[in-house]
Backbone as numpy.savetxt, mean C-alpha at the origin, in Angstrom:
# Nx Ny Nz CAx CAy CAz Cx Cy Cz
-0.44 -12.75 -22.04 -1.18 -11.61 -22.12 -0.36 -10.48 -22.09
-0.58 -9.36 -22.89 0.25 -8.12 -23.00 -0.63 -7.07 -22.16
0.17 -6.61 -21.13 -0.48 -5.66 -20.26 0.15 -4.27 -20.34
-0.59 -3.26 -20.34 0.00 -1.82 -20.26 -0.59 -1.07 -19.05
0.22 -0.36 -18.38 -0.32 0.60 -17.22 -0.38 2.03 -17.73
-1.23 2.83 -17.42 -1.44 4.05 -17.65 -1.62 4.96 -16.37
-0.62 5.81 -16.14 -0.71 6.66 -14.79 -0.14 8.03 -15.16
-0.20 8.79 -14.14 0.22 10.31 -14.33 1.84 10.47 -14.56
2.57 9.31 -14.35 3.97 9.44 -14.44 4.36 9.83 -15.81
5.43 10.59 -16.09 5.63 11.00 -17.41 6.94 10.11 -18.13
6.78 8.69 -18.18 7.66 7.94 -18.79 7.02 6.90 -19.60
7.71 6.26 -20.58 7.27 5.31 -21.38 8.32 4.14 -21.37
7.81 2.78 -21.09 8.65 1.68 -21.20 8.42 0.83 -19.99
9.37 0.03 -19.73 9.31 -1.03 -18.62 10.03 -0.60 -17.39
9.81 -1.16 -16.30 10.45 -1.00 -14.94 11.34 -2.13 -14.73
12.69 -1.99 -14.55 13.76 -2.89 -14.11 13.34 -3.64 -12.90
13.63 -4.86 -12.71 13.49 -5.70 -11.48 14.30 -5.13 -10.38
15.41 -4.43 -10.67 16.30 -3.89 -9.72 16.15 -2.40 -9.50
15.04 -1.81 -9.90 14.77 -0.50 -9.65 14.79 -0.23 -8.09
15.49 0.73 -7.66 15.67 1.00 -6.28 14.52 1.78 -5.57
13.51 2.17 -6.33 12.41 2.91 -5.68 11.07 1.97 -6.18
11.19 0.77 -5.73 10.08 -0.24 -6.16 8.83 0.04 -5.47
8.09 1.01 -5.89 6.75 1.36 -5.42 5.90 0.24 -5.72
4.73 0.25 -5.17 3.50 -0.94 -5.42 3.34 -0.96 -6.84
2.94 0.23 -7.57 2.49 0.08 -8.94 3.76 -0.56 -9.74
5.09 -0.13 -9.42 6.16 -0.52 -10.19 6.33 -2.10 -10.04
6.07 -2.56 -8.77 6.08 -3.97 -8.63 5.04 -4.67 -9.49
3.94 -4.16 -9.59 3.04 -4.88 -10.47 3.37 -4.85 -11.78
3.87 -3.68 -12.24 4.50 -3.73 -13.73 5.60 -4.73 -13.89
6.38 -4.84 -13.01 7.49 -5.81 -13.04 6.93 -7.28 -13.13
5.96 -7.68 -12.19 5.62 -8.96 -12.20 4.72 -9.46 -13.39
4.08 -8.43 -13.91 3.26 -8.53 -15.16 3.99 -8.24 -16.57
5.23 -7.99 -16.39 6.09 -7.46 -17.68 5.36 -6.57 -18.39
4.80 -5.59 -17.64 3.90 -4.55 -18.41 4.65 -3.40 -18.80
4.15 -2.79 -19.97 4.62 -1.45 -20.39 3.96 -0.35 -19.69
4.49 0.82 -19.73 3.98 2.02 -18.97 3.87 3.20 -20.03
2.72 3.73 -19.84 2.61 4.98 -20.60 2.03 6.20 -19.65
2.13 7.35 -20.11 1.43 8.34 -19.47 -0.02 8.31 -19.71
-0.89 8.63 -18.75 -2.36 8.41 -18.95 -3.11 9.07 -20.17
-2.31 10.09 -20.66 -2.81 10.76 -21.85 -2.02 10.55 -23.18
-1.29 9.54 -23.02 -0.49 9.09 -24.11 -1.22 8.23 -25.00
-0.72 8.04 -26.27 -1.45 6.91 -27.27 -0.46 5.83 -27.31
-0.90 4.67 -26.92 0.11 3.46 -27.01 0.46 3.22 -28.39
1.72 2.63 -28.56 2.18 2.44 -29.86 2.06 0.96 -30.47
1.28 0.29 -29.59 0.86 -1.08 -30.05 -0.55 -1.53 -29.34
-0.92 -2.60 -29.61 -2.20 -3.21 -29.01 -1.98 -4.06 -27.83
-2.88 -3.98 -26.86 -2.67 -4.77 -25.49 -3.88 -5.48 -25.37
-3.66 -6.71 -24.46 -4.89 -7.36 -24.09 -5.50 -6.74 -22.96
-4.74 -6.00 -22.12 -5.28 -5.31 -20.99 -4.58 -4.16 -20.64
-5.39 -2.92 -20.51 -4.74 -1.79 -20.15 -5.24 -1.32 -18.49
-4.28 -1.02 -17.79 -4.77 -0.90 -16.39 -4.45 0.65 -16.17
-5.48 1.30 -15.67 -5.47 2.76 -15.55 -5.58 3.12 -14.15
-4.43 3.78 -13.60 -4.42 4.25 -12.16 -4.73 5.89 -12.37
-5.92 6.17 -11.95 -6.47 7.54 -12.18 -5.84 8.41 -11.19
-5.20 9.58 -11.66 -4.29 10.57 -10.75 -5.40 11.01 -9.72
-4.75 11.36 -8.46 -5.71 11.90 -7.36 -6.06 13.45 -7.82
-4.91 14.11 -8.46 -5.32 15.52 -9.04 -5.38 15.51 -10.47
-6.20 16.38 -11.02 -6.48 16.34 -12.45 -6.79 14.95 -12.87
-7.65 14.39 -12.53 -8.09 13.05 -12.81 -8.72 12.61 -14.22
-9.18 13.69 -14.99 -9.90 13.31 -16.16 -8.96 12.93 -17.29
-9.41 11.92 -18.09 -8.89 11.42 -19.15 -9.96 10.74 -20.05
-9.58 10.32 -21.17 -10.56 9.66 -22.06 -10.45 8.14 -22.00
-11.29 7.41 -21.43 -11.28 5.95 -21.25 -11.42 5.47 -22.78
-12.33 6.08 -23.51 -12.77 5.51 -24.83 -11.39 5.58 -25.87
-10.54 6.35 -25.53 -9.24 6.35 -26.35 -8.46 5.16 -26.15
-8.48 4.81 -24.84 -7.63 3.62 -24.50 -8.16 2.37 -25.00
-9.51 2.40 -24.99 -10.29 1.16 -25.50 -9.98 0.84 -27.04
-9.48 1.78 -27.54 -9.21 1.63 -29.12 -7.79 0.72 -29.08
-7.10 0.79 -28.02 -5.67 0.01 -28.10 -5.49 -1.00 -27.17
-6.72 -1.28 -26.28 -6.69 -2.32 -25.34 -8.01 -3.15 -25.39
-7.83 -4.46 -25.49 -8.97 -5.35 -25.55 -9.86 -5.06 -24.44
-9.29 -5.05 -23.14 -10.08 -4.56 -21.98 -9.26 -3.56 -21.31
-10.09 -2.66 -20.54 -9.50 -1.66 -19.70 -10.09 -1.71 -18.42
-9.10 -1.80 -17.45 -9.38 -1.81 -15.94 -8.99 -0.50 -15.20
-9.84 -0.21 -14.32 -9.38 0.94 -13.33 -8.89 0.39 -12.14
-7.67 0.71 -11.71 -7.10 0.40 -10.52 -7.39 1.59 -9.41
-7.87 1.09 -8.21 -8.04 2.15 -7.19 -6.80 2.86 -6.86
-6.86 4.21 -6.58 -5.76 5.00 -6.15 -6.10 5.63 -4.93
-5.53 5.32 -3.94 -5.82 5.92 -2.57 -7.13 5.29 -1.98
-7.71 5.88 -0.94 -8.77 5.24 -0.39 -10.01 5.35 -1.12
-10.91 4.51 -1.05 -12.02 4.53 -1.95 -12.79 5.73 -2.00
-12.89 6.42 -0.82 -13.77 7.59 -0.74 -13.08 8.81 -1.37
-11.92 8.73 -1.85 -11.16 9.99 -2.20 -11.77 10.81 -3.28
-12.50 10.05 -4.16 -13.07 10.93 -5.37 -14.12 11.73 -4.89
-14.59 11.53 -3.83 -15.79 12.43 -3.21 -15.25 13.76 -2.73
-13.96 14.09 -2.84 -13.32 15.34 -2.51 -13.24 16.22 -3.84
-13.64 15.52 -5.02 -13.61 16.22 -6.31 -14.80 17.12 -6.41
-14.76 18.12 -7.21 -15.92 18.87 -7.58 -16.99 17.94 -8.10
-18.32 18.27 -7.98 -19.26 17.35 -8.27 -19.30 16.75 -9.76
-18.96 17.67 -10.61 -18.93 17.15 -12.08 -17.79 16.08 -12.29
-16.71 16.20 -11.47 -15.68 15.14 -11.65 -16.09 14.04 -10.78
-16.81 14.15 -9.84 -17.40 12.79 -9.08 -18.13 12.08 -10.03
-19.10 12.77 -10.70 -19.83 12.00 -11.69 -19.07 11.41 -12.87
-18.05 12.10 -13.41 -17.29 11.64 -14.43 -16.61 10.52 -13.82
-15.98 10.43 -12.68 -15.32 9.28 -12.09 -16.20 7.96 -12.00
-17.45 8.19 -11.41 -18.44 7.07 -11.43 -18.74 6.66 -12.84
-18.76 7.56 -13.72 -19.10 7.00 -15.03 -18.04 6.14 -15.68
-16.70 6.63 -15.29 -15.38 5.97 -15.97 -15.53 4.64 -15.32
-15.78 4.45 -13.99 -15.90 3.05 -13.35 -16.81 2.16 -14.12
-17.96 2.87 -14.39 -18.90 2.17 -15.06 -18.59 1.56 -16.42
-17.76 2.30 -17.09 -17.42 2.10 -18.60 -16.10 1.05 -18.64
-15.55 0.88 -17.33 -14.44 -0.02 -17.43 -14.80 -1.49 -17.65
-13.94 -2.36 -17.99 -14.30 -3.80 -17.97 -13.97 -4.44 -16.68
-13.01 -4.00 -15.93 -12.79 -4.43 -14.71 -12.54 -3.36 -13.62
-12.81 -3.49 -12.35 -12.38 -2.61 -11.37 -11.50 -3.38 -10.42
-10.21 -2.78 -10.39 -9.27 -3.42 -9.39 -9.31 -2.56 -8.04
-9.21 -3.28 -6.95 -9.21 -2.65 -5.59 -7.99 -3.08 -4.82
-7.76 -2.45 -3.70 -6.70 -2.81 -2.86 -7.05 -3.80 -1.82
-8.31 -3.70 -1.25 -8.63 -4.61 -0.14 -10.11 -5.12 -0.18
-10.30 -6.20 0.48 -11.75 -6.73 0.45 -12.66 -5.71 0.84
-12.44 -4.79 1.83 -13.42 -3.90 2.06 -13.63 -2.85 0.98
-12.49 -2.50 0.06 -12.85 -1.79 -1.04 -13.63 -2.48 -2.16
-13.46 -3.70 -2.25 -14.16 -4.41 -3.23 -15.66 -4.45 -2.93
-16.04 -4.46 -1.63 -17.42 -4.48 -1.10 -17.98 -3.04 -1.60
-17.11 -2.02 -1.29 -17.65 -0.68 -1.47 -17.81 -0.56 -3.05
-16.84 -0.67 -3.87 -17.11 -0.51 -5.28 -18.25 -1.27 -5.98
-18.27 -2.66 -5.39 -19.42 -3.49 -5.90 -20.77 -2.79 -5.57
-20.91 -2.25 -4.13 -22.05 -1.69 -3.85 -22.24 -0.36 -4.74
-21.26 0.32 -4.87 -21.41 1.77 -5.56 -21.86 1.65 -6.90
-21.24 0.57 -7.61 -21.37 0.57 -9.10 -22.37 -0.61 -9.54
-22.48 -1.70 -8.88 -23.11 -2.86 -9.32 -22.35 -3.54 -10.47
-20.91 -3.11 -10.52 -20.15 -3.54 -11.69 -20.01 -5.10 -11.61
-20.02 -5.74 -12.80 -19.95 -7.14 -12.78 -18.64 -7.93 -12.56
-17.56 -6.92 -12.56 -16.20 -7.58 -12.41 -15.41 -6.64 -11.45
-15.35 -6.96 -10.19 -14.60 -6.21 -9.20 -13.60 -7.15 -8.53
-12.43 -6.85 -8.46 -11.47 -7.77 -7.95 -10.37 -7.00 -7.13
-9.85 -7.85 -6.07 -8.66 -7.32 -5.48 -7.48 -7.51 -6.18
-6.67 -6.53 -6.40 -5.24 -6.70 -6.79 -4.38 -6.55 -5.66
-3.72 -7.66 -5.15 -2.86 -7.39 -3.90 -1.74 -6.67 -4.02
-1.33 -6.05 -2.89 -0.07 -5.24 -2.90 1.13 -6.32 -3.17
2.26 -5.71 -3.57 3.24 -6.65 -3.94 4.58 -5.97 -3.77
5.59 -6.87 -3.27 6.99 -6.35 -3.24 7.84 -7.31 -4.26
8.77 -6.59 -4.85 9.73 -7.20 -5.77 10.97 -7.17 -5.06
11.49 -8.36 -4.59 12.54 -8.53 -3.57 13.98 -8.46 -4.22
14.10 -8.48 -5.68 15.47 -8.51 -6.20 16.42 -7.47 -5.66
15.89 -6.29 -5.55 16.85 -5.28 -5.31 17.39 -5.14 -3.92
16.68 -5.91 -3.06 17.04 -5.74 -1.51 18.32 -6.53 -1.26
18.42 -7.81 -1.78 19.55 -8.48 -1.53 19.52 -9.11 0.00
20.62 -9.38 0.36 20.84 -9.98 1.73 20.57 -8.97 2.87
19.64 -9.21 3.69 19.34 -8.26 4.81 20.18 -8.66 5.93
21.00 -7.72 6.51 21.83 -7.94 7.53 21.10 -8.18 8.80
21.66 -9.25 9.59 21.00 -9.44 11.07 21.57 -8.33 11.81
20.52 -7.53 12.35 20.91 -6.54 13.37 20.13 -6.59 14.67
20.58 -6.04 15.67 19.77 -5.89 17.01 18.64 -4.99 16.71
17.38 -5.20 16.61 16.38 -4.33 16.27 16.00 -3.58 17.71
15.97 -2.27 17.62 15.59 -1.53 18.70 14.42 -0.39 18.40
13.65 -0.03 19.38 12.76 1.03 19.17 11.47 0.84 18.32
10.80 1.88 18.35 9.39 1.84 17.61 9.44 2.86 16.51
8.74 2.43 15.38 8.66 3.38 14.32 7.03 3.41 13.90
6.57 4.62 13.72 5.20 4.68 13.18 5.26 4.98 11.81
4.10 4.83 11.20 3.96 4.49 9.72 3.64 5.89 8.90
3.55 6.98 9.72 3.18 8.12 8.90 3.20 9.49 9.83
2.88 10.64 9.23 3.05 11.84 10.10 1.74 12.33 10.76
1.82 13.51 11.28 0.87 13.83 12.24 -0.36 14.51 11.41
-0.96 13.80 10.67 -2.08 14.38 9.77 -3.17 13.34 9.74
-4.46 13.74 9.32 -5.51 12.94 9.44 -5.39 11.70 8.44
-4.68 11.92 7.24 -4.48 10.92 6.21 -3.67 9.74 6.83
-2.69 10.01 7.71 -1.85 8.95 8.22 -2.07 8.43 9.64
-2.96 9.27 10.35 -3.28 8.97 11.73 -1.87 9.07 12.66
-0.92 9.75 12.24 0.25 9.78 13.09 0.25 10.16 14.57
-0.88 10.85 14.97 -0.89 11.06 16.42 -1.46 10.04 17.12
-2.39 9.09 16.62 -2.81 7.89 17.20 -1.65 7.05 17.46
-0.84 6.75 16.22 0.28 5.92 16.40 1.36 6.35 17.42
1.63 7.75 17.57 2.44 8.12 18.48 2.17 7.82 19.96
0.87 8.25 20.28 0.21 7.84 21.58 0.40 6.52 21.97
0.19 5.51 21.09 0.40 4.16 21.26 1.81 3.79 21.68
2.70 4.20 20.66 4.14 4.00 20.81 4.74 4.58 22.08
4.17 5.66 22.66 4.62 6.33 23.83 4.49 5.40 25.03
3.65 4.43 24.85 3.48 3.50 26.13 4.70 2.80 26.55
5.59 2.61 25.46 6.78 1.71 25.84 8.02 2.58 25.57
8.11 3.74 24.98 9.34 4.46 24.72 9.13 6.00 24.71
10.20 6.72 24.96 9.99 8.29 24.93 10.66 8.60 23.54
11.43 7.66 22.73 11.85 8.05 21.52 11.14 7.32 20.43
10.39 8.01 19.62 9.65 7.39 18.57 10.10 7.91 17.27
10.16 7.08 16.32 10.65 7.40 14.95 9.60 7.48 13.95
9.78 8.33 12.98 8.69 8.28 11.79 9.33 8.59 10.53
8.83 8.06 9.46 9.42 8.56 8.12 9.02 9.98 7.84
9.75 10.55 6.86 9.27 11.74 6.47 8.61 11.69 5.14
7.30 12.04 5.32 6.12 11.88 4.09 5.84 13.29 3.52
5.15 13.41 2.46 4.84 14.69 1.89 4.05 15.56 2.78
3.30 14.92 3.58 2.44 15.70 4.37 3.12 16.12 5.76
4.27 15.88 5.82 4.96 16.19 7.35 4.84 17.58 7.52
4.31 17.89 8.91 4.01 19.09 9.38 5.22 19.73 10.24
5.33 20.98 10.10 6.31 21.72 11.06 6.04 21.59 12.45
6.95 21.15 13.25 6.70 20.98 14.63 6.57 19.50 15.11
6.52 18.72 14.17 6.45 17.22 14.43 7.87 16.75 15.16
8.90 17.53 14.77 10.24 17.06 15.35 10.24 17.43 16.87
9.25 17.93 17.44 9.26 18.04 18.84 8.58 16.80 19.52
8.25 15.87 18.61 7.53 14.68 19.24 8.35 13.46 18.73
8.61 13.48 17.51 9.33 12.26 17.03 10.60 12.57 16.19
11.40 11.42 16.12 12.54 11.80 15.27 12.38 11.24 13.83
12.51 12.26 12.99 12.11 11.96 11.49 13.37 11.14 10.84
12.99 10.20 10.10 14.05 9.57 9.07 14.04 10.48 7.85
15.26 10.70 7.21 15.29 11.56 6.12 14.55 10.96 4.93
14.22 11.61 3.90 13.48 11.08 2.65 14.55 10.11 2.12
14.07 9.09 1.65 14.95 8.08 1.05 14.08 7.17 0.04
14.74 6.57 -0.86 14.21 5.60 -1.90 13.63 4.29 -1.15
13.02 3.44 -1.85 12.42 2.30 -1.24 13.26 1.36 -0.78
14.56 1.03 -1.44 15.41 0.11 -0.99 16.12 0.62 0.30
16.47 1.91 0.44 17.03 2.47 1.63 16.02 2.37 2.76
14.67 2.56 2.51 13.72 2.32 3.49 13.70 1.13 4.14
13.77 0.02 3.25 13.53 -1.39 3.74 14.79 -1.69 4.79
15.92 -1.16 4.27 17.15 -1.55 5.20 16.97 -0.55 6.44
16.56 0.60 6.38 16.37 1.37 7.63 15.30 0.76 8.44
14.18 0.35 7.97 13.13 -0.23 8.76 13.62 -1.45 9.50
14.29 -2.12 8.89 15.07 -3.41 9.49 15.62 -3.13 10.81
15.98 -1.88 11.22 16.58 -1.52 12.45 15.62 -1.44 13.67
14.30 -1.54 13.31 13.30 -1.21 14.44 12.72 -2.57 14.80
12.27 -2.47 16.02 11.75 -3.72 16.77 10.15 -3.92 16.54
9.51 -2.56 16.65 8.05 -2.73 16.47 7.61 -1.54 15.55
6.55 -1.83 14.85 5.89 -0.81 13.96 4.31 -0.54 14.53
4.03 0.58 14.35 2.68 1.09 14.73 2.26 1.95 13.53
0.99 1.50 13.10 0.48 2.31 11.85 -1.10 2.31 12.02
-1.42 3.24 12.73 -2.96 3.28 13.07 -3.51 4.38 12.12
-3.49 3.97 10.76 -3.86 4.82 9.66 -5.37 4.41 9.22
-6.29 5.35 9.30 -7.56 5.16 8.95 -7.82 5.16 7.44
-6.80 5.77 6.74 -6.82 6.00 5.40 -6.37 4.59 4.58
-7.34 3.63 4.32 -6.92 2.38 3.70 -6.63 2.40 2.26
-5.51 1.87 1.89 -5.10 1.75 0.54 -4.31 0.63 0.39
-2.90 0.87 -0.22 -2.34 -0.31 -0.59 -1.70 -1.05 0.61
-1.32 -0.44 1.64 -0.96 -1.15 2.96 0.44 -1.47 2.92
1.37 -0.70 2.28 2.84 -1.02 2.05 3.52 -1.20 3.49
3.30 -0.17 4.41 3.90 -0.21 5.76 3.85 -1.61 6.27
2.55 -2.11 6.50 2.36 -3.39 7.15 3.08 -4.51 6.34
3.00 -4.40 4.96 3.65 -5.50 4.12 5.08 -5.45 4.25
5.73 -4.30 4.27 7.15 -4.20 4.43 7.54 -4.79 5.81
6.96 -4.46 6.83 7.09 -4.95 8.09 7.08 -6.49 8.14
5.98 -6.97 7.70 5.69 -8.52 7.52 6.99 -9.07 6.76
7.35 -8.68 5.66 8.43 -9.16 4.96 9.65 -9.25 5.87
9.85 -8.29 6.75 11.10 -8.25 7.64 10.88 -8.99 8.98
9.56 -9.40 9.17 9.18 -10.06 10.50 9.18 -9.04 11.72
8.81 -7.79 11.39 8.67 -6.74 12.47 7.16 -6.72 12.84
6.83 -7.04 14.12 5.54 -6.92 14.58 4.87 -5.51 14.44
3.79 -5.52 13.82 3.19 -4.18 13.26 1.67 -4.00 13.99
1.37 -3.09 14.61 -0.04 -2.76 15.15 -0.74 -1.94 14.15
-2.04 -2.31 13.85 -2.73 -1.39 12.89 -4.25 -1.83 13.03
-4.97 -0.92 12.23 -6.40 -1.00 11.99 -6.95 -2.14 11.20
-7.99 -2.56 11.40 -8.74 -3.52 10.75 -9.16 -2.77 9.41
-9.49 -3.51 8.34 -9.93 -2.98 7.05 -8.87 -3.00 6.09
-7.67 -3.23 6.59 -6.49 -3.19 5.59 -6.00 -4.62 5.37
-6.08 -5.13 4.27 -5.77 -6.50 4.08 -4.46 -6.96 4.52
-3.30 -6.07 4.16 -2.04 -6.64 4.57 -1.85 -6.55 6.08
-2.53 -5.74 6.87 -2.48 -5.76 8.23 -3.28 -6.98 8.72
-4.50 -7.20 8.21 -5.25 -8.21 8.90 -4.70 -9.65 8.55
-4.10 -9.79 7.32 -3.79 -11.03 6.91 -2.30 -11.51 7.63
-1.51 -10.41 7.61 -0.06 -10.71 8.21 -0.09 -10.47 9.76
-0.97 -9.87 10.34 -0.86 -9.54 11.69 -2.28 -9.94 12.34
-2.83 -11.06 12.39 -4.02 -11.50 12.88 -4.10 -11.10 14.46
-3.06 -11.15 15.21 -3.01 -10.91 16.65 -2.71 -9.33 17.08
-2.44 -8.65 15.98 -2.03 -7.16 16.32 -2.93 -6.37 15.59
-4.02 -6.69 15.10 -5.04 -5.80 14.31 -6.19 -5.37 15.34
-6.39 -4.19 15.39 -7.52 -3.63 16.33 -8.68 -2.83 15.51
-9.83 -2.87 16.15 -10.86 -2.22 15.48 -10.50 -0.70 15.41
-11.20 -0.06 14.39 -10.97 1.34 14.08 -11.15 2.18 15.33
-10.29 2.95 15.74 -10.25 3.79 16.89 -9.89 3.26 18.30
-9.80 1.83 18.43 -9.38 0.99 19.61 -8.11 1.24 20.11
-7.79 2.50 20.49 -6.29 2.87 20.92 -6.03 2.06 22.29
-7.01 1.87 23.17 -7.02 0.99 24.26 -6.33 -0.36 24.04
-6.90 -0.99 23.11 -6.37 -2.38 22.67 -5.13 -2.32 22.04
-4.82 -1.21 21.27 -3.44 -1.10 20.59 -2.45 -0.89 21.69
-2.69 -0.09 22.69 -1.80 0.14 23.86 -1.33 -1.32 24.46
-2.44 -2.04 24.73 -2.21 -3.31 25.44 -1.31 -4.32 24.53
-1.58 -4.24 23.35 -0.66 -5.03 22.51 0.64 -4.59 22.34
0.90 -3.25 22.34 2.32 -2.85 22.33 3.06 -3.11 23.69
2.30 -3.13 24.72 2.89 -3.50 26.08 3.22 -4.92 26.08
2.24 -5.81 25.47 2.55 -7.24 25.43 3.69 -7.50 24.57
3.87 -6.97 23.46 5.00 -7.09 22.53 6.40 -6.63 23.21
6.37 -5.60 24.10 7.59 -5.19 24.86 7.88 -6.27 25.98
6.83 -6.82 26.63 7.11 -7.49 27.74 6.98 -8.91 27.83
6.44 -9.40 26.74 6.34 -11.01 26.55 6.99 -11.36 25.26
8.17 -12.00 25.51 9.09 -12.34 24.29 8.50 -13.45 23.49
7.67 -14.39 23.99 7.05 -15.33 23.08 5.97 -14.87 22.31
5.27 -13.77 22.78 4.10 -13.32 21.94 4.86 -12.57 20.90
5.89 -11.72 21.10 6.53 -11.00 20.15 7.11 -11.98 18.97
7.81 -13.11 19.56 8.37 -13.95 18.50 7.21 -14.69 17.63
6.06 -14.93 18.34 4.97 -15.47 17.63 4.45 -14.54 16.44
4.30 -13.29 16.85 3.85 -12.27 15.87 4.72 -12.06 14.68
6.02 -12.05 15.12 7.07 -12.02 14.11 7.19 -13.08 13.12
7.21 -14.29 13.66 7.08 -15.65 12.80 5.76 -15.54 11.88
4.64 -15.29 12.56 3.43 -15.31 11.71 3.41 -14.36 10.65
3.91 -13.32 10.84 3.97 -12.10 9.82 4.84 -12.71 8.53
5.98 -13.23 8.77 6.88 -13.70 7.78 6.22 -14.90 7.11
5.68 -15.76 7.75 5.03 -16.99 7.08 3.83 -16.35 6.33
3.03 -15.43 6.73 1.80 -15.03 5.95 2.26 -14.22 4.86
3.31 -13.43 4.84 3.88 -12.70 3.73 4.09 -13.75 2.71
4.96 -14.82 2.91 5.24 -15.78 1.95 4.05 -16.48 1.55
3.19 -16.68 2.34 1.90 -17.54 1.99 1.01 -16.79 1.11
0.80 -15.46 1.20 -0.18 -14.68 0.65 0.27 -13.54 -0.33
1.56 -13.18 -0.03 2.08 -11.78 -0.71 3.11 -11.98 -1.52
3.98 -13.13 -1.41 5.04 -13.44 -2.30 4.76 -13.23 -3.80
5.75 -12.80 -4.47 5.44 -12.58 -6.00 4.96 -13.83 -6.66
5.55 -15.16 -6.15 4.91 -16.44 -6.88 3.51 -16.55 -6.71
3.02 -16.01 -5.47 1.54 -16.14 -5.24 0.85 -15.20 -6.12
1.47 -14.02 -6.13 0.74 -13.00 -7.09 0.67 -13.42 -8.47
1.72 -14.05 -8.97 1.67 -14.53 -10.43 0.73 -15.78 -10.53
0.50 -16.46 -9.67 -0.28 -17.79 -9.75 -1.80 -17.21 -9.69
-2.06 -16.23 -8.86 -3.35 -15.78 -8.71 -3.72 -15.09 -10.01
-2.91 -14.32 -10.57 -3.08 -13.52 -11.79 -3.47 -14.55 -12.94
-2.50 -15.58 -13.04 -3.00 -16.55 -14.07 -4.24 -17.20 -13.91
-4.86 -17.45 -12.75 -5.95 -18.03 -12.57 -6.98 -16.99 -12.96
């Protein structure tokens, strides 16, 4: 099957398996040996399937144009399923109509699939699992893991304050990545990691003992997935497949910070519980999210 992706990125061609900034969409392109085009470009050949990731900003494009070059056109969810409702009304209607005109709707999570199925009544709504391409990582050095890292900054999108409050139960030094929504003043509460590419991020993440990512904005779930690959226990909210599947004992209901606090204390004080969560996460990563599993599922 010949596959092409269409996104807002301004390049044409394929992604190398050793690309050092292996974002989720890049991983999909690699696994499917897909070509990439800008969303407003005209393909230079015919494809069996075109997968469109609609940009969060300036989302409009012509699906009918892509249908001339792709036997089937799928829309892949970008961000949380409710994001389009922040558009002006005319763009909300356009987004809905575009979903209806697509041959397939791909979603991030089971909860998203339920939403899009109910929203559109579309006959073909599927989950496309998040994915890591491991080639560029190489051998991970065994280090003594220390401290807690939270998964995002202090904004509603990432729920960083929730994560910080839980992390503080066991440490006064909390680390956080630097994201595009980072606010001035956060440095008074957390130690920020510098901006880094995906490969650098994996190596740095490997230094931490526990992850906390109480993010209500559910999408690809890469923080939990990266932690699971490394076997780092991660506390997070339900509704995110990577969290629920890789961390059944560390997933809490939305807003249940009391349970999250109990779990991080248990991870810190109970070595057998920590080891169980670490082992389970690595096993479930391999069982449900390894590239071989992705490819087998895709072929089916």
